[in-house]
C-alpha positions in Angstrom: 0.1 -0.1 0.0 1.4 3.4 -0.9 1.7 5.7 2.0 1.7 9.6 1.8 4.8 10.7 3.8 5.8 14.1 4.5 9.1 14.7 6.8 9.7 17.6 9.0 12.8 19.3 7.7 15.2 21.9 9.4 13.7 25.3 8.4 17.4 26.5 7.9 17.5 24.5 4.8 15.0 26.5 2.9 13.4 29.9 2.6 9.9 28.0 1.8 9.3 24.5 2.5 9.2 22.9 -0.9 7.0 20.1 0.3 4.1 22.6 1.0 3.4 23.9 -2.7 3.1 22.5 -6.2 6.2 24.7 -7.3 8.2 23.5 -4.4 7.5 19.8 -5.0 8.3 20.3 -8.7 11.6 21.8 -7.8 12.3 18.7 -5.7 11.1 16.4 -8.7 13.2 17.9 -11.2 16.4 18.5 -9.1 16.6 14.9 -8.5 16.2 14.0 -12.0 18.7 16.7 -13.2 21.3 15.8 -10.5 21.2 12.1 -11.3 21.5 12.8 -15.0 24.5 15.3 -15.0 26.1 15.2 -11.4 25.8 17.8 -8.7 29.0 19.5 -9.9 27.3 20.5 -13.2 23.8 21.0 -11.7 22.9 24.7 -11.7 19.4 26.6 -10.8 19.6 27.9 -14.3 19.8 24.5 -15.6 16.9 23.4 -13.4 14.6 26.3 -14.2 15.1 25.5 -17.9 14.2 21.8 -17.3 11.3 22.8 -15.2 10.0 25.4 -17.8 10.4 28.1 -15.0 12.7 30.8 -13.7 15.8 30.9 -11.7 14.1 33.5 -9.5 11.3 30.9 -8.6 13.9 28.4 -7.4 15.7 31.1 -5.3 12.4 31.7 -3.5 12.8 28.2 -2.1 16.5 27.6 -1.7 19.4 30.1 -1.2 21.8 27.8 -3.1 22.4 24.5 -4.6 24.4 23.3 -1.6 21.3 23.7 0.7 19.2 22.0 -1.8 21.4 18.9 -1.7 21.6 18.9 2.0 17.7 18.9 1.9 17.5 16.0 -0.4 20.1 14.0 1.5 18.1 14.8 4.7 15.1 13.6 3.1 16.9 10.3 2.1 18.0 9.9 5.7 14.5 10.3 6.9 13.3 7.9 4.2 15.8 5.3 5.6 14.8 5.8 9.0 11.1 5.4 8.2 11.7 2.1 6.4 13.7 1.0 9.4 10.8 1.9 11.8 8.2 0.1 9.6 10.4 -2.9 9.0 11.4 -3.5 12.7 8.1 -2.9 14.2 7.1 -6.0 16.1 10.5 -7.5 15.8 11.9 -8.5 19.1 15.1 -10.2 18.1 17.8 -7.5 17.9 19.8 -9.6 15.4 17.0 -9.8 13.0 16.4 -6.0 13.6 19.9 -5.4 12.5 19.6 -7.5 9.5 16.5 -5.5 8.4 18.5 -2.2 9.0 21.4 -3.2 6.9 18.9 -4.2 4.2 17.4 -0.8 4.2 20.8 0.9 4.3 21.8 -0.9 1.2 18.5 -1.0 -0.8 16.3 2.1 0.3 15.2 2.2 -3.3 11.5 1.2 -2.9 9.6 3.8 -4.8 6.5 5.1 -3.0 3.9 6.2 -5.8 2.1 8.4 -3.2 5.0 10.6 -3.1 5.3 11.4 -6.7 7.7 14.3 -6.4 10.5 12.1 -4.9 11.8 9.2 -7.0 13.6 7.3 -4.2 15.4 5.2 -6.7 17.2 8.3 -8.2 17.7 9.8 -4.9 19.5 6.8 -3.7 21.8 6.9 -6.7 22.5 10.6 -5.8 23.2 9.8 -2.1 25.7 7.1 -3.5 27.4 9.5 -5.9 27.1 12.9 -4.2 25.8 12.5 -0.7 28.9 13.1 1.2 29.2 16.4 -0.5 26.4 17.7 1.8 28.5 17.4 4.9 32.2 17.1 3.5 32.5 20.8 3.4 34.3 23.8 5.1 30.9 25.1 6.3 30.1 21.8 7.9 30.5 23.2 11.6 28.3 26.1 10.9 25.6 24.0 9.5 25.9 21.6 12.1 25.4 24.2 14.9 22.0 25.0 13.3 21.2 21.3 13.3 21.2 20.5 9.6 22.4 17.0 10.1 20.0 16.0 13.1 18.3 13.5 10.7 21.6 11.5 10.1 22.3 11.8 13.9 19.1 10.4 14.9 19.4 7.5 12.1 22.9 6.6 13.5 21.4 6.6 17.2 18.6 4.3 16.2 21.1 1.7 14.7 23.5 2.3 17.7 20.6 1.3 20.0 20.0 -2.0 18.2 23.7 -2.6 18.2 23.8 -2.1 21.9 20.7 -4.5 22.3 23.0 -7.2 20.6 26.1 -6.4 22.7 25.5 -4.1 25.5 29.5 -3.9 26.1 30.1 -2.9 22.6 32.3 0.4 22.9 31.7 1.9 19.3 27.9 1.7 18.6 27.8 5.0 16.7 30.9 4.5 14.9 29.8 1.2 13.7 26.4 2.5 12.6 27.8 5.3 10.6 30.5 3.3 9.1 27.9 0.7 7.8 25.8 3.5 6.2 29.1 5.1 4.6 30.4 1.5 3.6 27.2 0.6 1.8 27.3 3.8 -0.3 31.1 3.8 -0.8 31.4 0.1 -1.9 28.4 0.4 -4.4 30.1 3.5 -5.9 33.5 1.6 -6.0 31.8 -1.4 -7.4 30.4 0.6 -10.1 33.3 2.9 -10.9 36.6 1.8 -9.0 36.2 -1.8 -8.9 39.8 -2.6 -7.6 38.9 -0.9 -4.3 36.4 -3.3 -3.4 35.8 -7.0 -3.3 31.9 -7.1 -4.2 30.1 -6.7 -7.5 27.0 -4.9 -8.2 24.7 -5.8 -11.0 22.3 -3.1 -11.8 20.4 -2.2 -8.6 20.9 -5.6 -7.0 23.0 -5.0 -4.0 23.1 -8.5 -2.4 26.8 -8.6 -2.1 26.9 -5.4 -0.4 24.3 -6.5 2.0 26.2 -9.7 2.7 29.4 -7.9 3.1 27.8 -5.4 5.8 26.3 -8.4 7.8 29.7 -10.3 7.6 31.6 -7.1 9.2 28.9 -6.1 11.7 28.1 -9.6 13.1 31.8 -10.7 13.1 32.8 -7.5 15.0 30.0 -7.7 17.5 30.7 -11.4 18.2 34.4 -10.9 18.4 33.9 -8.2 21.1 31.4 -10.2 22.9 34.0 -13.1 23.2 36.8 -10.8 24.0 34.7 -9.3 26.8 33.8 -12.8 28.1 37.4 -13.9 28.0 38.5 -10.8 30.2 35.6 -11.5 32.6 37.0 -15.0 33.0 40.5 -13.9 33.6 39.4 -11.3 36.2 
C-alpha cells in the first residue's frame, strides 16, 4: 500500500518548505532527475529552471543555493531510511533480526512510493551514493551542524546504535559502527560501479546482495568478536 509521507525538515535548509506547494514539489522532483543525470557539480539553478520550464528566481524563492538543496535531499533520504527501518522492525523483538533488516534498508532503500510522486527514491538513492557526502564534507559543516542541519543523520545513527547495543551492551563503538555501515554501503556500491579494484564485491544493476552480505559479515563478526573478548576478560578477572 502506498503511503503519503511528509517529513519535517530543518527550517534553515529553505526559504520556503518545498513540500508545501506545487512549485516546491516540482523543484524537488526535477532537481533529483537533473542531479542524477548530470551530477551535482554541473547542476545549476539555471539548468533546473530550464528543465522545469520556470525561472531561476522561482527556485531562489525556495533555496538560497544548490548546496542547501542538496542537504535537503540528503536529509530527506536519511528520513526515508529511518522510516523504512521503523516500519520494517515494528513488532520484531530479536535485535539480530532488527540489525539484518536495518542493513537491508541501508543498502536497498530504493523502494519507490507512488504516493510521493515528487520524490523518486530510486534516483535519490543513486544521488546519495554519488554525491551524498558532498552535503557535509565541506568547510561549512561546523556552522551548518550548529544549526542542526544533520540531526536526521544523527538520529538514524542513534537508532542503529541502539540496536547494536541490544545485541552487545558492552560494545564500545555503537555510533561508529552504525555510521560506518551507512558510509560503507554507499562507498562500496560506488566503488563496484566505478573503481572496482577498491572493493571485493560486484554490483549488478540495482541488485546489491553482495553489499548487504558484506555489511552483515563485518557487523556480526565485529560484535561477536567483541563479546568473546569481553567474556575472556571477565573469566581472567
